[in-house]
N, C-alpha and C positions, 0 to 999 in steps of 0.2 A: 335289180331292185327298183320297186315302184317309188314314185315321188313321195307318197305318204309314208312308206317305210323308212325312207332316207331321212325325211324330216323328223319322224319320230325318234330316230337315233340321235340326230343332231340336237333335238330339243332336250332329250335326257342328258346328254353330255354338257350342254350349256347351262342346265339347271344347277350344276355343281360349281359353276364359276362365281367368284365374289364380285366381279366388275359388271355383271348384268343380272337383271331380275326379269325373268320371262314367264308369261302365262299364255295358255291357249285362249282364244276368244270363242266362246260357245263350243268348247271341246273340238274345235276344228284345227287340224294340224296345218292347214293352209292359211290360217290367220293367227298371227301372233301379237300379243302386247309385249313390248320390249322396253326395258328401262336401261339406259346406259349410265353407269356409276363411275364417275372420274376419280381414279385412285392415284393419279400422278400429282404429287404435292407441288410440283413446279408449274402445273397447268393453271391457267386463269379460270378454268372450270372445275377445279378441285372441290370435291364435296357436292357436286351437282347430281341430281336424279332426273335425267332427261328421258321422258316417256316418248315412245314412238310406236307405230304400228307397222308391221310387215305383212304383206300379202304375197303368197307364192303361186306361180302358175302351175297348171296341172302337169306341164312337161318339165318341171323342175328336175334336175339342174341345167337343162339345156337352155333355159331362158332365166333371166335374173328376177329376183323378187322386187316388189315395190317397197320403198321405205319412206315414212313420212312422220316427222315430229308432231306430237299432239299439240304442244305449244311451240309455234315457230320461233326460232332463235334469231337474234339479230346478228347475222354472220354473212359474209360475202358469198358463201356457197349454199345458202339456204333460201329457197323461195319464200315469199310471204305466206304461202299456204302450208309451209312445213316440209315440202319436198326438197330433195337434195340434188345438187348439180355435182355429181361425182362419177368418174369414169367407170368404176367397178360395177355400177348399176345400169350401165348402158348395154344394149344388145350386142352379142358377140360379133367379132370381125372389126377390121379397120374402117375408119370413117375419114374419107379424104376431106370432107367439109370441115370438120373440127380438127383434123390432124392427129386424132387419137390412134394409137397403135392397138392392134388386137391384144397384145400383152397387157394393156392397161385397162381393157374392158372386161366385161363378164365372159367367163368361159366355164364349161361343165366341171372343171376341177375346183372352182371356187365353192366356198361354203358360207353358211350364215356367219360363222365366227369370223371369217375373213372380212365380210362386209362390216360387221360391227367394229372390228379393230380398225378398219379403214376410216369409219366415221369418227371414231375417237381420235385418230391421228389428225383428221381434217380440222377438227375444232380449233386446235392450236397452230395448224399449218395451213392456213387458208390460201386458196389459189385466187389471187386478185386480178389476174390478167383477163379472165372472162367470167366475171362475177354474176351470180344469180340475183344478188342484191347490190346494185351499183352504189347506192348511198352508203351501205356498210363497207364496201371495198374502198371508197374514197375516204371514208372516216378512218379506217384502219391505217391507210397510208399517211394522211395529212394530220390526224388528230388522235394518236393512239391513246392518250389519256382519256379522252371522251369515249373512245371505243371501249376501253376497260370498264368504264362506268356502265355502259350498256350490257356488257357481259355479266357484271356483278348483278345487275337487275334481273337478268335471265336466270342467273344462278340462284338467287334467293327465291324467285318465283317457282323454280323447278322443285324446290323443297316441299311445296304444297302438295305434290303428287306422291310423296313418300307414304306408303300404306301404313295404317295404324298397326303398331306392334312390330313393324319391320325395323331391324336393327341395322342401321347403316354402317357398312364397313369403312374403315380408314386405311390409309397406306400401311400403317403399322400392324393393324389386326388382320389384314388380307394376306399379308406376306410373312406371317409367322405361324408356326405350328407348335403345338404343345404335346409333349410326350404323355402317353397314358399313365406311365408309372412315376410321374413326378411333376414338378412345377417349372421345370427347366424350359425356357423359351429358346427356340432355335430359329434364326432368321432364314429367309428364303435362300439367300446367298450361301449361308453355312450349310444348308442341306444339299447343295448341288453335288458335292463330292460324294456324299453318301448315296444319293439317288442315282448318280451316273456310275460309280464304281465301288461303293462301300466306304466304311470309315477308314481313318488312317491306320488303326491297329489291324483291321481286316486286310488293308493293302499290304502291311508289313508281313503278316502271316502268309499272304499269297506270294510275296516276293521270296520269303524264306523257303516256302514249299517249292517254288520254281527253281531256286538255286539248288535245293536238295535234289530235285529231279535232274537237273543238268549235271550235277556232280555225279549222281549215279550212272548217268549215260556216259560221262567221260571215263569212269572206272571200268564200265563194261567195254568201251571201245579200247582201253588200254590192255585189258585182258584178252580181247580178241586179237589185238596185234601181237601179244606175246605168244599166243597159241599158234598164230600163223608163222611166227619166226621159228618156233620149235618144229613145226611141220616142215618148213624149208630146210632146217638143219638135218632132219631125219632123211629127207629126200636126197640131200647131197651125200650123206654117208652111204646111202643105199647105192647111189651111182658109182662111188668109189669101190 
């Protein structure tokens, strides 16, 4: 599969996700405009709309894409120009200099979704041991209250990039589905059982059906054993 074909498929899949809003730049599948929408209510960045640009090499997925925030964030792992210091965007293979393992860096099995989820995770789980922004790393360690103020500033600024007419999802709206035949709301967690193995009633019916099948098999086994016993008796009589 060519890089463009692969990117086309990934683009179509990610367009359905609530936590990101993506567009092609000049109809080019190698250039994406990406917005990360933070839906974790426990995150300092909850409700943010963080725009970035992703550029893909012609030999994707054998080489990683470039990722750069349009509005640089005040974050230990974000450079002043918006680029990220994150292992998954580094070239494949181990790096003895940084100590990064090959499993931490880019590999051909990685995908755009993996990168975006890693970036979202990085926002609230900063790596301060080797920061891209030293001042932000020091502030996070020594003055977390002030650091939170800087995050809030970036959060509010990010909302300026929300497109006109775009309905921002919330945690509640993103992880709820509505049935077509009614107004009953079903949470993401409640839907797990049905999506993985059907509803409770369906599971009960399936259990009954399996029990019935096993019962029939046991009856057949008993009948077979009785027939074998009768045949043995007849053989014994014939021998006498």
